[in-house]
C-alpha positions in Angstrom: -0.1 -0.5 0.4 2.8 2.7 1.1 4.5 1.5 -2.5 2.0 2.2 -4.4 0.9 5.4 -2.4 4.2 7.3 -3.5 3.8 5.7 -7.2 0.8 7.6 -7.5 2.2 10.7 -5.6 5.2 10.6 -8.1 2.3 10.2 -10.9 0.4 13.1 -9.7 3.5 15.3 -9.4 4.4 14.5 -13.3 0.5 15.1 -13.9 1.0 18.6 -12.7 3.7 19.1 -14.8 2.0 18.9 -18.1 -0.9 21.0 -16.4 -1.3 24.1 -18.4 -2.6 27.3 -16.1 -5.1 29.8 -18.6 -2.5 31.0 -20.1 -1.1 28.5 -21.6 1.9 28.4 -19.2 3.2 25.4 -17.4 3.5 25.4 -13.6 6.6 26.8 -11.8 8.7 24.1 -10.0 8.4 25.5 -7.1 4.4 25.9 -7.4 4.4 22.1 -8.0 6.3 20.9 -5.0 4.5 23.2 -2.8 1.0 21.4 -4.0 2.5 18.4 -3.6 3.5 19.1 0.0 0.5 20.5 1.0 -1.1 17.5 0.4 1.3 15.6 1.7 1.2 16.9 4.8 -1.7 19.1 5.8 -4.6 16.5 6.0 -2.7 14.8 9.6 -3.4 18.5 10.5 -5.9 19.2 10.2 -8.7 19.4 13.1 -12.8 18.3 14.4 -13.2 15.6 11.2 -12.1 11.6 11.0 -10.3 10.1 8.0 -10.1 7.0 7.1 -6.4 8.0 6.3 -4.5 11.3 6.7 -2.3 9.6 3.2 -4.2 10.6 -0.1 -2.1 9.2 -2.3 -3.8 6.1 -0.6 -6.9 7.0 -2.5 -7.4 5.6 -5.9 -11.3 6.2 -6.7 -12.0 9.7 -7.6 -16.1 9.3 -5.9 -14.6 8.0 -2.7 -12.1 10.4 -2.0 -14.6 13.7 -3.4 -16.3 12.4 -0.1 -13.1 12.6 1.6 -11.9 16.0 0.1 -15.5 17.9 1.1 -14.3 16.1 5.1 -11.0 18.0 4.8 -12.3 21.2 3.5 -14.9 21.1 6.3 -12.6 20.9 9.7 -12.7 23.5 12.3 -9.1 24.7 11.5 -9.2 24.8 7.8 -8.7 27.8 6.5 -5.4 28.1 8.6 -3.8 25.1 7.3 -4.5 26.6 4.0 -2.9 29.9 5.0 0.1 27.9 6.3 0.6 25.3 3.0 1.3 29.5 1.2 -0.6 30.6 -2.0 -3.4 28.6 -1.2 -1.6 25.7 -2.0 -3.5 23.4 -0.2 -6.8 24.2 -1.5 -5.9 24.5 -5.0 -3.9 20.4 -4.7 -7.4 18.6 -3.2 -9.3 19.7 -6.0 -6.1 19.1 -8.5 -5.8 15.5 -6.9 -9.8 14.8 -7.4 -8.9 16.1 -11.4 -6.2 13.8 -11.4 -8.3 10.8 -10.1 -10.9 10.9 -13.0 -8.5 11.8 -15.6 -7.3 8.1 -14.4 -9.7 6.7 -14.2 -11.3 7.7 -17.4 -7.7 7.3 -19.0 -7.7 11.0 -20.4 -4.2 12.4 -20.6 -3.3 16.3 -19.5 -3.7 17.4 -23.0 -6.4 15.6 -24.0 -8.3 17.5 -20.7 -7.1 20.6 -21.6 -10.2 22.1 -22.4 -12.0 20.7 -19.6 -9.7 22.4 -17.1 -10.1 25.5 -18.9 -14.1 25.3 -17.8 -13.3 24.7 -14.8 -10.0 27.7 -13.8 -10.2 29.6 -16.0 -12.5 32.4 -15.2 -11.5 35.1 -18.1 -12.0 32.6 -21.2 -15.3 30.9 -19.6 -16.9 34.1 -18.7 -16.1 36.1 -21.8 -16.5 33.4 -24.7 -19.9 32.6 -25.4 -22.0 31.2 -27.9 -22.6 27.2 -29.1 -19.8 24.8 -28.4 -18.3 23.9 -31.8 -18.3 27.7 -32.4 -17.5 29.9 -29.8 -16.6 33.8 -30.7 -16.6 36.5 -28.3 -18.2 39.8 -27.6 -18.3 42.8 -29.8 -16.8 44.9 -27.6 -14.7 44.0 -24.9 -12.6 45.5 -22.3 -9.5 44.3 -20.8 -9.2 45.7 -17.0 -6.9 44.8 -14.3 -4.0 46.7 -12.2 -0.8 47.9 -13.6 1.0 44.6 -14.9 -1.1 41.6 -15.4 -1.2 41.1 -19.0 -4.1 43.2 -20.6 -1.6 44.1 -23.3 -0.1 40.8 -24.3 -3.7 39.2 -24.1 -5.1 41.8 -26.9 -2.5 39.6 -28.8 -4.3 36.3 -28.2 -7.7 37.7 -28.2 -7.1 39.7 -32.1 -6.2 36.2 -33.3 -9.3 34.3 -31.8 -11.4 37.5 -32.8 -10.0 36.7 -37.1 -9.8 33.2 -37.2 -13.1 32.6 -35.8 -11.3 29.8 -33.2 -12.4 29.9 -29.0 -9.8 31.6 -27.2 -9.0 28.5 -25.5 -7.9 26.9 -28.7 -5.5 30.3 -29.3 -4.2 29.1 -26.0 -3.4 25.9 -26.5 -1.2 26.9 -29.5 0.4 29.4 -27.9 1.1 26.7 -25.3 2.2 24.4 -27.7 4.2 26.8 -30.5 5.2 29.5 -27.8 3.7 32.9 -27.5 6.0 34.1 -30.6 4.0 32.4 -32.9 0.8 33.4 -32.4 2.4 37.0 -32.5 3.8 36.4 -36.0 0.2 35.6 -36.9 -1.4 39.2 -34.9 1.5 40.9 -36.8 0.5 39.5 -40.4 -3.0 40.4 -39.5 -1.9 44.3 -38.5 0.3 44.1 -41.8 -3.1 43.6 -43.9 -5.6 46.0 -42.4 -7.1 43.7 -39.9 -6.0 44.9 -37.0 -5.3 48.6 -35.9 -3.7 49.2 -32.2 -4.3 53.2 -31.0 -4.0 54.3 -27.4 -5.5 56.8 -26.3 -4.8 60.0 -24.2 -6.4 63.5 -22.4 -5.6 64.9 -25.8 -7.2 62.7 -28.2 -10.5 63.7 -29.8 -13.1 63.0 -32.2 -11.5 64.7 -35.3 -8.3 61.6 -34.8 -11.0 58.5 -34.5 -13.8 59.6 -36.9 -13.0 62.6 -39.3 -11.4 66.5 -38.7 -10.9 68.9 -40.8 -6.7 70.0 -42.0 -5.5 72.1 -43.6 -3.8 71.1 -46.9 -1.5 73.3 -49.5 -3.5 73.4 -53.2 -1.5 72.4 -56.1 -2.9 74.0 -59.5 -5.1 71.7 -61.3 -7.9 71.6 -63.7 -10.4 71.2 -60.5 -9.4 74.7 -59.1 -8.5 76.6 -62.2 -8.7 80.0 -60.0 -6.4 78.8 -57.0 -3.1 80.0 -56.7 -0.1 77.1 -56.1 0.8 77.2 -52.0 -1.8 78.2 -51.4 -3.6 77.3 -47.7 -6.5 74.8 -48.0 -9.0 73.0 -45.7 -10.2 68.9 -46.7 -11.8 66.7 -44.7 -9.7 64.0 -43.4 -11.1 60.5 -42.0 -10.4 59.5 -38.5 -8.1 56.0 -37.9 -11.4 54.1 -37.2 -13.3 55.6 -39.8 -10.7 54.6 -42.1 -10.1 51.4 -40.2 -14.4 50.8 -41.3 -14.2 51.8 -44.9 -11.4 48.8 -44.7 -13.6 46.2 -43.2 -16.4 47.2 -45.4 -14.2 46.9 -48.7 -15.4 43.7 -50.7 -13.1 41.0 -51.6 -12.0 40.9 -54.7 -11.1 37.6 -56.2 -7.7 37.1 -57.0 -8.3 35.2 -60.8 -11.3 36.7 -62.4 -12.5 37.2 -65.8 -13.0 40.6 -65.3 -9.6 42.5 -65.0 -10.6 43.8 -61.7 -7.2 44.1 -59.3 -7.5 43.7 -55.7 -7.3 47.4 -54.8 -8.5 49.4 -58.1 -9.1 52.8 -57.5 -12.4 54.6 -58.9 -12.1 57.0 -61.7 -15.2 59.4 -62.9 -14.6 59.6 -66.7 -16.2 61.8 -69.7 -16.4 60.2 -73.0 -16.9 63.0 -75.4 -19.1 65.2 -72.9 -22.8 64.4 -71.4 -25.9 61.9 -72.5 -25.9 60.1 -75.5 -22.9 60.9 -77.9 -21.3 59.0 -80.9 -17.7 58.9 -78.6 -19.9 57.3 -76.2 -21.3 55.0 -78.4 -18.0 54.1 -80.3 -16.4 52.9 -76.7 -19.9 51.1 -75.4 -19.9 49.5 -78.7 -16.1 48.7 -78.9 -14.5 48.4 -75.4 -13.0 51.1 -74.5 -12.9 54.5 -72.9 -11.2 57.7 -75.6 -10.3 61.2 -74.2 -9.2 64.3 -76.3 -6.3 66.6 -76.4 -5.6 65.5 -79.8 -3.4 68.4 -80.6 -0.7 67.8 -78.1 0.5 64.7 -80.6 0.7 60.8 -79.1 3.5 61.3 -76.9 3.0 64.7 -73.7 5.7 65.3 -71.0 7.1 67.6 -69.2 8.4 69.8 -72.6 5.1 70.1 -73.7 3.4 73.6 -74.2 0.2 72.5 -72.4 -1.9 75.9 -73.7 -5.2 74.8 -74.1 -4.8 73.2 -70.6 -5.5 69.2 -69.7 -2.1 68.5 -68.3 -3.8 67.3 -65.1 -6.2 64.9 -66.8 -3.5 63.7 -69.2 -1.6 62.5 -66.6 -4.0 61.0 -65.3 -5.2 59.2 -67.9 -1.7 57.9 -69.5 0.7 57.3 -66.2 -1.3 57.0 -63.0 -5.2 55.3 -64.2 -4.3 51.5 -64.2 -5.2 48.0 -65.5 -7.6 46.8 -62.9 -9.1 50.2 -62.1 -12.5 50.5 -62.2 -14.5 53.8 -64.1 -17.7 55.5 -64.0 -18.8 57.0 -66.8 -20.7 60.3 -66.9 -24.2 60.5 -68.1 -25.0 64.2 -66.5 -23.9 65.7 -63.3 -25.8 63.5 -60.9 -25.8 60.1 -63.1 -23.4 57.9 -64.3 -24.7 55.0 -67.3 -22.0 52.5 -67.2 -19.0 50.9 -64.8 -16.3 49.7 -66.5 -13.1 47.6 -66.0 -9.3 49.1 -67.2 -7.7 45.7 -68.9 -5.3 47.8 -71.4 -2.8 50.4 -71.1 -2.6 53.9 -73.0 -3.0 53.5 -76.5 -3.4 55.9 -79.8 -5.4 55.5 -82.3 -4.5 57.1 -85.2 -6.8 56.3 -87.8 -9.6 58.0 -86.0 -10.6 61.8 -86.3 -10.4 62.9 -82.9 -10.4 61.8 -79.1 -7.5 59.5 -80.1 -6.2 58.8 -76.7 -8.0 55.1 -75.2 -7.7 52.5 -73.1 -9.2 48.9 -73.5 -12.3 48.6 -71.0 -14.2 45.8 -70.2 -17.8 46.8 -69.3 -19.9 45.3 -66.5 -22.7 47.6 -66.9 -23.8 49.8 -69.9 -26.9 52.1 -70.2 -27.7 52.6 -67.0 -29.1 55.5 -65.1 -27.5 55.7 -61.8 -27.8 58.7 -59.2 -24.2 58.8 -57.0 -24.7 62.5 -56.2 -25.4 61.5 -52.6 -22.5 58.3 -52.4 -20.4 61.2 -53.6 -20.8 63.7 -51.2 -23.4 66.0 -52.7 -20.4 66.8 -55.1 -21.4 67.1 -59.1 -20.0 65.2 -61.8 -18.4 67.6 -63.6 -15.3 69.0 -62.1 -12.8 67.2 -64.9 -13.1 64.7 -67.9 -11.2 62.4 -65.5 -10.5 62.1 -61.7 -10.7 59.7 -59.0 -14.1 59.7 -57.1 -12.4 59.9 -53.5 -15.8 59.6 -51.8 -17.1 56.4 -53.7 -16.3 52.9 -52.3 -15.9 49.7 -54.2 -18.9 48.5 -51.9 -20.2 51.4 -53.1 -20.3 50.1 -56.3 -20.7 46.5 -55.4 -24.2 47.5 -54.8 -24.8 49.2 -57.5 -23.8 46.1 -60.2 -25.8 43.7 -57.6 -28.6 45.7 -58.3 -28.1 46.1 -61.8 -27.5 42.8 -62.8 -25.6 40.3 -59.8 -23.2 39.0 -62.3 -20.2 41.1 -60.1 -20.9 38.7 -56.9 -18.6 36.1 -58.2 -15.7 38.2 -59.1 -16.7 40.5 -55.5 -17.7 39.2 -52.4 -18.9 40.9 -49.4 -16.2 41.1 -46.8 -16.9 38.7 -44.4 -13.5 38.3 -42.9 -13.6 39.5 -38.8 -10.9 43.1 -37.9 -10.5 43.7 -34.2 -9.2 47.6 -33.3 -7.5 47.9 -30.2 -8.0 50.7 -28.3 -4.9 50.7 -25.4 -5.8 52.7 -21.9 -9.2 53.2 -23.5 -10.3 54.7 -19.6 -7.9 57.6 -20.5 -9.5 59.6 -23.4 -12.6 61.8 -22.6 -15.1 58.9 -24.5 -17.8 61.8 -25.0 -15.5 64.0 -27.2 -14.0 61.1 -29.1 -16.6 58.6 -29.8 -19.5 61.7 -30.0 -22.5 59.9 -31.6 -20.8 57.1 -32.3 -21.4 55.7 -29.0 -24.7 54.2 -30.3 -23.2 52.8 -33.6 -20.9 50.1 -31.4 -23.9 48.3 -30.1 -24.1 44.7 -32.1 -27.5 45.2 -32.5 -26.9 48.9 -34.6 -24.1 47.0 -36.6 -24.6 47.7 -40.4 -26.7 44.7 -41.6 -27.8 43.8 -38.1 -32.4 44.4 -37.8 -31.0 47.7 -35.5 -29.2 49.1 -38.0 -28.2 52.7 -37.6 -26.2 55.4 -40.6 -25.3 58.7 -39.4 -24.3 61.7 -41.3 -20.8 62.9 -40.3 -20.7 66.7 -39.2 -18.0 67.7 -41.5 -18.6 64.8 -44.9 -21.9 64.4 -44.6 -21.3 61.0 -45.7 -23.8 58.3 -44.3 -21.4 56.4 -41.3 -22.3 53.0 -39.2 -20.1 50.5 -37.7 -19.3 47.0 -39.7 -20.8 43.8 -37.9 -17.9 42.2 -38.9 -15.9 44.8 -36.8 -14.5 43.9 -32.8 -13.3 46.5 -30.5 -11.1 45.4 -27.5 -9.7 48.2 -24.9 -7.5 47.6 -22.1 -8.5 49.9 -18.7 -6.1 50.0 -16.0 -8.0 50.1 -12.7 -5.1 51.9 -11.4 -5.1 54.9 -13.3 -7.7 57.7 -11.4 -8.6 58.8 -15.0 -11.1 55.4 -14.5 -13.9 57.3 -12.7 -14.3 59.5 -16.2 -15.1 56.2 -17.7 -18.4 57.2 -19.5 -21.4 55.2 -18.5 -22.9 54.9 -22.1 -19.7 53.5 -22.5 -19.9 51.0 -19.8 -23.6 49.9 -21.3 -21.8 48.4 -24.0 -19.1 46.8 -24.1 -18.4 43.1 -21.9 -15.9 43.5 -19.2 -12.6 40.8 -18.4 -11.0 41.6 -15.3 -7.9 40.3 -15.3 -6.2 40.6 -11.7 -2.2 39.4 -10.8 -1.2 36.1 -11.0 1.5 35.2 -8.7 0.7 31.7 -9.4 2.8 31.7 -12.6 6.3 32.9 -11.0 8.6 30.7 -10.0 11.3 30.8 -7.4 14.8 31.9 -8.0 18.1 31.9 -6.9 20.4 34.5 -5.8 23.5 34.3 -5.0 23.1 30.4 -3.5 20.0 31.9 -1.7 15.7 30.9 -3.1 13.9 33.8 -3.2 9.8 32.7 -3.9 8.8 35.4 -6.1 4.9 34.1 -5.8 5.0 34.3 -2.0 6.8 37.6 -2.5 4.0 38.8 -4.4 0.8 37.9 -2.9 1.7 38.9 0.4 2.5 42.3 -1.0 -0.9 42.3 -3.4 -2.9 41.1 0.3 -1.5 43.8 2.1 -2.1 46.5 -0.6 -5.5 45.1 -1.0 -6.3 45.5 3.4 -4.6 49.1 2.9 -6.8 50.2 -0.3 -8.1 47.8 -2.3 -7.8 44.6 -5.4 -7.5 47.4 -8.3 -4.1 48.9 -7.0 -2.4 45.6 -6.6 0.9 45.0 -8.3 0.7 43.0 -11.7 2.7 39.4 -12.1 4.6 40.7 -15.2 6.2 43.2 -13.7 9.0 40.0 -12.4 8.6 37.9 -15.3 11.8 39.7 -16.5 13.5 37.7 -13.3 13.4 34.1 -14.4 15.8 35.2 -17.5 18.2 37.1 -15.8 17.9 36.5 -12.0 20.3 39.3 -10.3 20.2 41.2 -7.1 21.0 44.4 -9.5 17.7 43.3 -12.1 15.7 42.9 -8.8 17.1 46.1 -7.2 16.9 48.0 -10.1 12.7 46.8 -10.5 12.1 47.6 -6.6 14.2 51.2 -7.1 12.6 52.3 -9.9 9.3 50.9 -10.6 7.8 48.8 -7.1 8.0 51.9 -5.1 7.8 54.6 -7.6 4.4 52.2 -7.9 3.6 52.7 -4.4 4.4 56.2 -4.1 1.8 56.9 -6.6 -0.8 54.2 -5.0 -0.4 56.1 -1.5 -0.1 59.5 -2.3 3.7 59.4 -0.5 1.8 57.8 2.5 5.7 56.0 3.7 4.0 53.9 6.4 1.8 51.9 4.6 4.3 51.9 1.7 6.9 50.3 5.1 4.0 47.9 5.9 3.4 46.6 2.4 7.2 46.1 1.8 7.1 44.9 5.4 10.4 47.3 6.8 8.0 47.1 9.8 9.2 44.1 10.9 13.4 44.3 9.7 16.1 45.7 10.8 16.9 48.6 9.9 19.7 48.4 7.5 17.2 45.7 5.9 14.5 48.2 5.2 13.8 49.6 1.7 12.1 52.8 3.8 13.6 53.9 6.9 12.1 56.5 9.0 14.0 59.4 11.1 13.3 60.8 13.9 13.5 65.0 13.6 13.9 67.1 16.9 12.9 70.3 16.3 14.7 72.0 18.4 18.2 70.7 17.7 17.2 71.5 13.9 15.6 74.8 14.2 17.6 76.2 17.6 15.4 78.3 19.5 11.6 77.7 19.9 10.6 79.7 22.5 8.1 81.4 20.2 7.1 78.7 18.4 4.7 75.7 19.0 6.9 73.3 16.4 6.7 69.5 17.7 9.2 66.9 17.1 8.5 64.9 13.8 9.4 62.1 11.8 11.0 61.8 7.5 11.1 59.2 5.6 14.2 58.3 3.3 15.1 55.7 0.5 17.4 53.0 1.9 19.2 51.8 -1.1 21.6 50.2 0.3 18.6 47.5 1.4 18.4 46.8 -2.4 21.2 45.1 -2.7 20.1 42.6 0.3 18.7 39.2 -0.3 17.0 39.3 3.2 15.2 42.8 2.3 13.2 41.0 -0.2 12.9 37.4 1.4 11.9 39.0 4.6 9.0 41.1 2.8 7.2 37.5 3.3 8.7 35.1 5.3 10.3 37.7 8.3 9.7 35.0 11.5 12.2 33.1 10.1 14.4 32.4 7.5 13.4 29.5 4.6 
């Protein structure tokens, strides 16, 4: 029996080594040892209960063990024993051993039970992944919130890849565990380069103009579109903000790489006049022969910088000959509000010598001809009479797709609706003035108000007068630091429209490190400091585990001292508004000799400092100073959590 129990203890230890935490990382060897040690010694210290054995490793049946575990948890001194085990190791290990027995009985491996473990212990993923078991997707608007250093920005990479690839978050976590976080990050960067991910950080000066749209100055260049303007004159243009541009990208239809129509992946959309407006012989020739034609024949076939553009047309010819590309889309003028054809440019510039006029030509594949489609509103209520050839920057490929669908529907095999997911990440969302930044968008981001949903809403933007809505394939992912005082400004309307996923410090992901031959239990040290902060302040101002992860790569006293001197103590000073007595309590300085204290108390003798105080009522006081010598002593750190004895 004893040999069998010893074997099961070893099996349980190996099982813990294979087990993964919610972030996909394995448990540290120190954590594993604490779990096994607690399960070995703690049952014998429980009072007020009767156990058939205090060696839990003798139990092989999961149901039998479950009854035993429930009895142990009801012991009158269970909390005390659990506390002495450190980091609740006894409590966790009791649960894990039952899980181990059930897997052992069913023949499951730790890896095959990964999703089951996550469903039970991973609060963040369990709470914020919604939908069916086979196709669970994250909410449209999510805020990851928690104290600093808890991996919020780190996790946006995992969340974003999960959303874009339409995979449950726990699957991405498992992939990160198997292949490493760097592989997930590579996919994230690829999606970002492809335009499916955008990252921005809110701050106090961030506004609607940067986020949605605004008016910005530019220097004019002389052109046919503005013949009365002077070169160098300052003008103002309406510029879309980062989120509007992102939404426009998410709405762009997908052009098939190889298609019979010749449309390229990112086509420019041009307005072209064929011999003027309405019906005319030039236009009819172009429709019948699959081409577009423009004039200025007197300049000859070849035009360049030496050409004397006496009769104008320089910009128009440059666009037609040099800027227009194969695969671009042309909309043909019928009148100032209407087009009567849509085509795709399929050929390079040609000079048709055999024609009497309008000799400059390009081959075109006509998608639709002889239609009457009013595009005035799509073009921002700007009429189509500025020039013979120019870009229609306000008309999108989505608009062209909609017209084609309405006219004949044939282009649906070439231009298809964009079903890809897009993720817009807002870091430090609570630091911005939400009402100022979002404006009318605050309603549009609701999942039920998105484009294509039953309650779809589009609003007319104040500057461009364009109708704007948020596509249903756009996800908003934000982070929020709960220790930031600006969280009080978080708009109530925004709170109602976001789901929240809490991310708290996880000391369990930290292992012990050896410095100068002595062991420092980072997990216990961090947990002790955070319990004190929670008691003296609140849980939202605890310290994240991410601050300490670098110590595993460089476990040196110099690195540890730099972390405490330049990060941890300044953070505590901010938390407690320079209340050094509370900071000393968090760091355990009240239980250390003065040489090992990070913050030392000094008494000020008022009489000695100021001399004669007979006319001044001034009492003795105390001051505080940072003891930099403590940063280079391992005992200063160990006694944060273990001031009674050394390990």
